[in-house]
N, CA, C and O atoms as CSV, one atom per row, in Angstrom:
chain,resi,resn,atom,element,x,y,z
A,1,MET,N,N,27.395,-0.598,4.180
A,1,MET,CA,C,26.060,-0.522,4.624
A,1,MET,C,C,24.994,-1.147,3.599
A,1,MET,O,O,24.944,-0.705,2.451
A,2,ALA,N,N,24.207,-2.101,3.990
A,2,ALA,CA,C,23.293,-2.701,3.087
A,2,ALA,C,C,22.100,-1.769,2.871
A,2,ALA,O,O,21.627,-1.094,3.785
A,3,GLU,N,N,21.661,-1.766,1.683
A,3,GLU,CA,C,20.512,-0.820,1.243
A,3,GLU,C,C,19.207,-1.702,1.387
A,3,GLU,O,O,19.163,-2.836,0.909
A,4,ASN,N,N,18.221,-1.173,2.019
A,4,ASN,CA,C,16.994,-1.894,2.174
A,4,ASN,C,C,16.102,-1.789,0.848
A,4,ASN,O,O,15.786,-0.676,0.429
A,5,LYS,N,N,15.727,-2.879,0.237
A,5,LYS,CA,C,15.077,-2.785,-0.996
A,5,LYS,C,C,13.563,-2.784,-0.754
A,5,LYS,O,O,12.799,-2.698,-1.715
A,6,ASN,N,N,13.115,-2.876,0.485
A,6,ASN,CA,C,11.701,-2.911,0.761
A,6,ASN,C,C,11.008,-1.498,1.003
A,6,ASN,O,O,9.832,-1.402,1.354
A,7,LYS,N,N,11.806,-0.467,0.794
A,7,LYS,CA,C,11.288,0.891,1.071
A,7,LYS,C,C,10.413,1.331,-0.163
A,7,LYS,O,O,10.710,1.097,-1.334
A,8,ARG,N,N,9.288,2.005,0.269
A,8,ARG,CA,C,8.290,2.375,-0.811
A,8,ARG,C,C,8.938,3.663,-1.521
A,8,ARG,O,O,9.514,4.550,-0.891
A,9,ARG,N,N,8.781,3.651,-2.806
A,9,ARG,CA,C,9.227,4.847,-3.605
A,9,ARG,C,C,7.977,5.243,-4.375
A,9,ARG,O,O,7.325,4.424,-5.023
A,10,LEU,N,N,7.668,6.533,-4.276
A,10,LEU,CA,C,6.516,7.171,-4.855
A,10,LEU,C,C,6.965,8.296,-5.802
A,10,LEU,O,O,8.014,8.914,-5.620
A,11,THR,N,N,6.138,8.528,-6.802
A,11,THR,CA,C,6.311,9.614,-7.720
A,11,THR,C,C,5.181,10.619,-7.632
A,11,THR,O,O,4.019,10.221,-7.713
A,12,GLY,N,N,5.451,11.845,-7.477
A,12,GLY,CA,C,4.343,12.841,-7.340
A,12,GLY,C,C,4.907,14.225,-7.728
A,12,GLY,O,O,6.047,14.406,-8.154
A,13,VAL,N,N,3.952,15.202,-7.525
A,13,VAL,CA,C,4.219,16.575,-7.955
A,13,VAL,C,C,4.329,17.425,-6.609
A,13,VAL,O,O,3.544,17.268,-5.675
A,14,VAL,N,N,5.310,18.277,-6.602
A,14,VAL,CA,C,5.462,19.167,-5.542
A,14,VAL,C,C,4.417,20.295,-5.475
A,14,VAL,O,O,4.313,21.097,-6.403
A,15,VAL,N,N,3.644,20.356,-4.379
A,15,VAL,CA,C,2.665,21.379,-4.257
A,15,VAL,C,C,3.041,22.473,-3.260
A,15,VAL,O,O,2.362,23.498,-3.197
A,16,SER,N,N,3.995,22.299,-2.562
A,16,SER,CA,C,4.546,23.356,-1.583
A,16,SER,C,C,5.965,23.211,-1.223
A,16,SER,O,O,6.416,22.121,-0.872
A,17,ASP,N,N,6.722,24.335,-1.305
A,17,ASP,CA,C,8.156,24.269,-0.831
A,17,ASP,C,C,8.520,25.387,0.171
A,17,ASP,O,O,9.648,25.873,0.261
A,18,LYS,N,N,7.428,25.756,0.932
A,18,LYS,CA,C,7.622,26.946,1.777
A,18,LYS,C,C,8.381,26.665,3.079
A,18,LYS,O,O,8.918,27.576,3.709
A,19,MET,N,N,8.414,25.438,3.451
A,19,MET,CA,C,9.082,25.044,4.634
A,19,MET,C,C,10.622,24.798,4.436
A,19,MET,O,O,11.085,24.412,3.363
A,20,ASN,N,N,11.375,25.050,5.548
A,20,ASN,CA,C,12.814,24.928,5.363
A,20,ASN,C,C,13.244,23.441,5.242
A,20,ASN,O,O,12.996,22.652,6.154
A,21,LYS,N,N,13.863,23.080,4.157
A,21,LYS,CA,C,14.300,21.747,3.781
A,21,LYS,C,C,13.172,20.649,3.747
A,21,LYS,O,O,13.446,19.455,3.871
A,22,THR,N,N,11.917,21.102,3.577
A,22,THR,CA,C,10.770,20.173,3.499
A,22,THR,C,C,9.906,20.552,2.277
A,22,THR,O,O,9.664,21.733,2.026
A,23,ILE,N,N,9.455,19.556,1.537
A,23,ILE,CA,C,8.583,19.851,0.448
A,23,ILE,C,C,7.266,19.022,0.745
A,23,ILE,O,O,7.314,18.027,1.468
A,24,THR,N,N,6.173,19.430,0.207
A,24,THR,CA,C,5.017,18.639,0.263
A,24,THR,C,C,4.767,18.119,-1.200
A,24,THR,O,O,4.804,18.859,-2.183
A,25,VAL,N,N,4.507,16.765,-1.243
A,25,VAL,CA,C,4.393,16.125,-2.556
A,25,VAL,C,C,3.030,15.441,-2.639
A,25,VAL,O,O,2.703,14.647,-1.756
A,26,GLU,N,N,2.198,15.725,-3.695
A,26,GLU,CA,C,0.978,15.120,-3.877
A,26,GLU,C,C,1.097,13.908,-4.832
A,26,GLU,O,O,1.544,14.058,-5.970
A,27,VAL,N,N,0.699,12.722,-4.365
A,27,VAL,CA,C,0.802,11.521,-5.100
A,27,VAL,C,C,-0.542,10.955,-5.463
A,27,VAL,O,O,-1.379,10.737,-4.588
A,28,ALA,N,N,-0.772,10.707,-6.755
A,28,ALA,CA,C,-2.064,10.209,-7.338
A,28,ALA,C,C,-1.947,8.741,-7.508
A,28,ALA,O,O,-0.985,8.256,-8.103
A,29,THR,N,N,-2.920,8.001,-6.993
A,29,THR,CA,C,-3.050,6.485,-7.236
A,29,THR,C,C,-4.362,6.185,-7.727
A,29,THR,O,O,-5.257,7.010,-7.546
A,30,PHE,N,N,-4.598,5.071,-8.347
A,30,PHE,CA,C,-5.858,4.674,-8.879
A,30,PHE,C,C,-6.279,3.291,-8.245
A,30,PHE,O,O,-5.472,2.376,-8.082
A,31,ARG,N,N,-7.632,3.217,-7.899
A,31,ARG,CA,C,-8.157,1.990,-7.455
A,31,ARG,C,C,-9.515,1.730,-8.174
A,31,ARG,O,O,-10.152,2.649,-8.691
A,32,ASN,N,N,-9.891,0.539,-8.181
A,32,ASN,CA,C,-11.170,0.209,-8.793
A,32,ASN,C,C,-12.230,0.311,-7.690
A,32,ASN,O,O,-12.015,-0.200,-6.591
A,33,ASP,N,N,-13.438,0.997,-7.977
A,33,ASP,CA,C,-14.485,1.030,-7.116
A,33,ASP,C,C,-15.124,-0.260,-6.797
A,33,ASP,O,O,-15.430,-1.024,-7.712
A,34,SER,N,N,-15.362,-0.577,-5.478
A,34,SER,CA,C,-15.894,-1.881,-5.117
A,34,SER,C,C,-17.271,-2.173,-5.685
A,34,SER,O,O,-17.577,-3.344,-5.909
A,35,ILE,N,N,-18.077,-1.238,-5.919
A,35,ILE,CA,C,-19.478,-1.457,-6.422
A,35,ILE,C,C,-19.637,-1.421,-7.881
A,35,ILE,O,O,-20.241,-2.290,-8.510
A,36,TYR,N,N,-19.049,-0.342,-8.426
A,36,TYR,CA,C,-19.233,-0.156,-9.938
A,36,TYR,C,C,-18.018,-0.595,-10.743
A,36,TYR,O,O,-18.108,-0.688,-11.967
A,37,GLY,N,N,-16.925,-0.860,-10.126
A,37,GLY,CA,C,-15.796,-1.317,-10.842
A,37,GLY,C,C,-15.093,-0.214,-11.684
A,37,GLY,O,O,-14.197,-0.487,-12.483
A,38,LYS,N,N,-15.526,0.981,-11.471
A,38,LYS,CA,C,-14.943,2.073,-12.241
A,38,LYS,C,C,-13.573,2.459,-11.538
A,38,LYS,O,O,-13.417,2.338,-10.323
A,39,ARG,N,N,-12.615,2.924,-12.379
A,39,ARG,CA,C,-11.320,3.315,-11.902
A,39,ARG,C,C,-11.450,4.650,-11.248
A,39,ARG,O,O,-12.036,5.518,-11.895
A,40,VAL,N,N,-10.956,4.966,-9.972
A,40,VAL,CA,C,-11.128,6.185,-9.280
A,40,VAL,C,C,-9.772,6.628,-8.924
A,40,VAL,O,O,-8.965,5.799,-8.504
A,41,GLU,N,N,-9.438,7.931,-9.064
A,41,GLU,CA,C,-8.171,8.460,-8.775
A,41,GLU,C,C,-8.223,9.034,-7.303
A,41,GLU,O,O,-9.092,9.845,-6.984
A,42,TYR,N,N,-7.312,8.609,-6.465
A,42,TYR,CA,C,-7.076,9.070,-5.070
A,42,TYR,C,C,-5.854,9.868,-4.994
A,42,TYR,O,O,-4.860,9.462,-5.597
A,43,ARG,N,N,-5.807,11.010,-4.290
A,43,ARG,CA,C,-4.683,11.820,-4.066
A,43,ARG,C,C,-4.333,11.883,-2.598
A,43,ARG,O,O,-5.211,11.981,-1.740
A,44,LYS,N,N,-3.043,11.828,-2.314
A,44,LYS,CA,C,-2.548,11.962,-1.022
A,44,LYS,C,C,-1.358,12.782,-0.949
A,44,LYS,O,O,-0.532,12.749,-1.861
A,45,LYS,N,N,-1.198,13.576,0.158
A,45,LYS,CA,C,0.057,14.461,0.253
A,45,LYS,C,C,0.969,13.825,1.303
A,45,LYS,O,O,0.575,13.335,2.362
A,46,TYR,N,N,2.286,13.894,0.867
A,46,TYR,CA,C,3.320,13.416,1.802
A,46,TYR,C,C,4.314,14.528,2.048
A,46,TYR,O,O,4.559,15.289,1.112
A,47,LYS,N,N,4.857,14.684,3.112
A,47,LYS,CA,C,5.931,15.683,3.407
A,47,LYS,C,C,7.355,14.831,3.288
A,47,LYS,O,O,7.589,13.760,3.848
A,48,ALA,N,N,8.179,15.522,2.481
A,48,ALA,CA,C,9.472,14.824,2.157
A,48,ALA,C,C,10.665,15.762,2.551
A,48,ALA,O,O,10.535,16.980,2.427
A,49,HIS,N,N,11.785,15.231,3.008
A,49,HIS,CA,C,12.892,15.996,3.338
A,49,HIS,C,C,13.794,16.309,2.188
A,49,HIS,O,O,14.290,15.390,1.536
A,50,ASP,N,N,14.028,17.550,1.911
A,50,ASP,CA,C,14.782,18.042,0.665
A,50,ASP,C,C,15.974,18.769,1.250
A,50,ASP,O,O,15.902,19.955,1.571
A,51,GLU,N,N,17.047,18.059,1.381
A,51,GLU,CA,C,18.346,18.667,2.059
A,51,GLU,C,C,18.881,19.859,1.293
A,51,GLU,O,O,19.187,20.883,1.905
A,52,LYS,N,N,19.004,19.770,0.012
A,52,LYS,CA,C,19.548,20.823,-0.812
A,52,LYS,C,C,18.468,21.885,-1.277
A,52,LYS,O,O,18.816,22.886,-1.904
A,53,GLU,N,N,17.296,21.665,-0.988
A,53,GLU,CA,C,16.185,22.620,-1.415
A,53,GLU,C,C,16.244,22.863,-2.934
A,53,GLU,O,O,16.199,23.996,-3.415
A,54,GLU,N,N,16.353,21.677,-3.699
A,54,GLU,CA,C,16.448,21.738,-5.121
A,54,GLU,C,C,15.043,21.601,-5.807
A,54,GLU,O,O,14.918,21.985,-6.970
A,55,ALA,N,N,14.056,21.104,-5.172
A,55,ALA,CA,C,12.710,20.918,-5.756
A,55,ALA,C,C,11.853,22.222,-5.593
A,55,ALA,O,O,11.862,22.836,-4.526
A,56,LYS,N,N,11.161,22.608,-6.602
A,56,LYS,CA,C,10.264,23.718,-6.651
A,56,LYS,C,C,8.892,23.275,-6.871
A,56,LYS,O,O,8.667,22.106,-7.186
A,57,VAL,N,N,7.923,24.171,-6.717
A,57,VAL,CA,C,6.531,23.832,-6.945
A,57,VAL,C,C,6.380,23.554,-8.384
A,57,VAL,O,O,6.954,24.227,-9.240
A,58,GLY,N,N,5.565,22.508,-8.663
A,58,GLY,CA,C,5.387,21.983,-10.063
A,58,GLY,C,C,6.262,20.911,-10.505
A,58,GLY,O,O,5.977,20.261,-11.511
A,59,ASP,N,N,7.342,20.672,-9.799
A,59,ASP,CA,C,8.255,19.666,-10.280
A,59,ASP,C,C,7.764,18.256,-10.015
A,59,ASP,O,O,7.106,17.993,-9.008
A,60,THR,N,N,8.065,17.416,-10.860
A,60,THR,CA,C,7.711,15.982,-10.570
A,60,THR,C,C,9.019,15.270,-9.952
A,60,THR,O,O,10.124,15.325,-10.493
A,61,VAL,N,N,8.757,14.624,-8.797
A,61,VAL,CA,C,9.876,14.136,-8.067
A,61,VAL,C,C,9.657,12.700,-7.550
A,61,VAL,O,O,8.527,12.234,-7.403
A,62,LEU,N,N,10.833,11.995,-7.270
A,62,LEU,CA,C,10.752,10.688,-6.756
A,62,LEU,C,C,11.172,10.714,-5.412
A,62,LEU,O,O,12.265,11.211,-5.140
A,63,ILE,N,N,10.305,10.150,-4.366
A,63,ILE,CA,C,10.582,10.220,-2.956
A,63,ILE,C,C,10.673,8.773,-2.500
A,63,ILE,O,O,10.135,7.867,-3.137
A,64,GLU,N,N,11.402,8.564,-1.322
A,64,GLU,CA,C,11.527,7.297,-0.758
A,64,GLU,C,C,11.281,7.296,0.744
A,64,GLU,O,O,11.634,8.237,1.454
A,65,GLU,N,N,10.634,6.152,1.232
A,65,GLU,CA,C,10.357,6.131,2.655
A,65,GLU,C,C,11.675,5.962,3.409
A,65,GLU,O,O,12.635,5.345,2.950
A,66,THR,N,N,11.645,6.558,4.601
A,66,THR,CA,C,12.914,6.487,5.412
A,66,THR,C,C,12.412,6.608,6.885
A,66,THR,O,O,11.210,6.613,7.149
A,67,ARG,N,N,13.382,6.704,7.822
A,67,ARG,CA,C,12.988,6.806,9.173
A,67,ARG,C,C,12.408,8.253,9.426
A,67,ARG,O,O,12.536,9.108,8.550
A,68,HIS,N,N,11.809,8.515,10.548
A,68,HIS,CA,C,11.169,9.709,10.834
A,68,HIS,C,C,12.186,10.853,11.018
A,68,HIS,O,O,13.001,10.805,11.939
A,69,ILE,N,N,12.144,11.853,10.173
A,69,ILE,CA,C,13.065,12.988,10.256
A,69,ILE,C,C,12.523,13.993,11.126
A,69,ILE,O,O,13.287,14.626,11.855
A,70,ALA,N,N,11.160,14.229,11.128
A,70,ALA,CA,C,10.444,15.097,12.029
A,70,ALA,C,C,9.100,14.367,12.364
A,70,ALA,O,O,8.842,13.236,11.952
A,71,ALA,N,N,8.351,15.042,13.070
A,71,ALA,CA,C,7.058,14.460,13.520
A,71,ALA,C,C,6.211,13.894,12.358
A,71,ALA,O,O,5.609,12.825,12.462
A,72,THR,N,N,6.190,14.681,11.218
A,72,THR,CA,C,5.349,14.341,10.119
A,72,THR,C,C,6.091,13.989,8.881
A,72,THR,O,O,5.485,13.622,7.874
A,73,VAL,N,N,7.437,14.093,8.927
A,73,VAL,CA,C,8.231,13.835,7.745
A,73,VAL,C,C,8.939,12.421,7.779
A,73,VAL,O,O,9.811,12.186,8.615
A,74,TYR,N,N,8.557,11.538,6.894
A,74,TYR,CA,C,9.163,10.249,6.862
A,74,TYR,C,C,9.433,9.788,5.439
A,74,TYR,O,O,9.468,8.587,5.170
A,75,PHE,N,N,9.617,10.696,4.564
A,75,PHE,CA,C,10.088,10.403,3.178
A,75,PHE,C,C,11.237,11.380,2.900
A,75,PHE,O,O,11.367,12.405,3.570
A,76,ARG,N,N,12.059,11.051,1.913
A,76,ARG,CA,C,13.126,11.847,1.549
A,76,ARG,C,C,13.196,11.930,0.080
A,76,ARG,O,O,12.900,10.957,-0.614
A,77,LEU,N,N,13.616,13.166,-0.472
A,77,LEU,CA,C,13.726,13.316,-1.932
A,77,LEU,C,C,14.869,12.529,-2.440
A,77,LEU,O,O,15.988,12.623,-1.935
A,78,ILE,N,N,14.576,11.700,-3.506
A,78,ILE,CA,C,15.605,10.939,-4.153
A,78,ILE,C,C,16.212,11.759,-5.405
A,78,ILE,O,O,17.425,11.928,-5.526
A,79,LYS,N,N,15.309,12.230,-6.280
A,79,LYS,CA,C,15.705,13.107,-7.390
A,79,LYS,C,C,14.497,13.802,-8.009
A,79,LYS,O,O,13.353,13.370,-7.866
A,80,VAL,N,N,14.801,14.901,-8.705
A,80,VAL,CA,C,13.719,15.625,-9.456
A,80,VAL,C,C,13.700,14.996,-10.812
A,80,VAL,O,O,14.709,15.005,-11.518
A,81,LEU,N,N,12.571,14.448,-11.193
A,81,LEU,CA,C,12.469,13.796,-12.517
A,81,LEU,C,C,12.176,14.741,-13.662
A,81,LEU,O,O,12.685,14.553,-14.767
A,82,LYS,N,N,11.352,15.767,-13.410
A,82,LYS,CA,C,10.996,16.723,-14.432
A,82,LYS,C,C,10.739,18.026,-13.808
A,82,LYS,O,O,10.002,18.108,-12.826
A,83,LYS,N,N,11.341,19.102,-14.358
A,83,LYS,CA,C,11.081,20.420,-13.855
A,83,LYS,C,C,9.722,20.942,-14.244
A,83,LYS,O,O,9.258,20.654,-15.348
A,84,GLY,N,N,9.056,21.705,-13.380
A,84,GLY,CA,C,7.784,22.226,-13.751
A,84,GLY,C,C,7.900,23.474,-14.459
A,84,GLY,O,O,9.004,23.994,-14.622
A,85,ALA,N,N,6.779,24.018,-14.916
A,85,ALA,CA,C,6.747,25.276,-15.630
A,85,ALA,C,C,7.140,26.428,-14.753
A,85,ALA,O,O,6.639,26.537,-13.634
A,86,GLU,N,N,8.055,27.331,-15.231
A,86,GLU,CA,C,8.497,28.385,-14.460
A,86,GLU,C,C,7.981,29.766,-14.984
A,86,GLU,O,O,8.292,30.803,-14.399
C-alpha cells in the first residue's frame, strides 16, 4: 500500500483526553498581521484518534490528517513527542 505524502502533519499540546480513544490537540501557528506586519499567534483545536490511549493532558504530540473516523475526528495520533508534567 502506497503512503500518501501530501497529508498534513501538525504538532501540538493535548488539552483534553476525556473522550474514549479521542484526544483534543491545540495547535499554535503564527501569521503576520496584514496592516501592522506584526507576528500574531493563532491557536486551533483538533480532535485526533488515539487508539491505544497513550497521550495524556500536557503531552506534546504529532498528529496526521486521515479519513473521517467520526463526525469531527479527521486526524490520528502518530507519536507522543514529549511527556507533559505529571
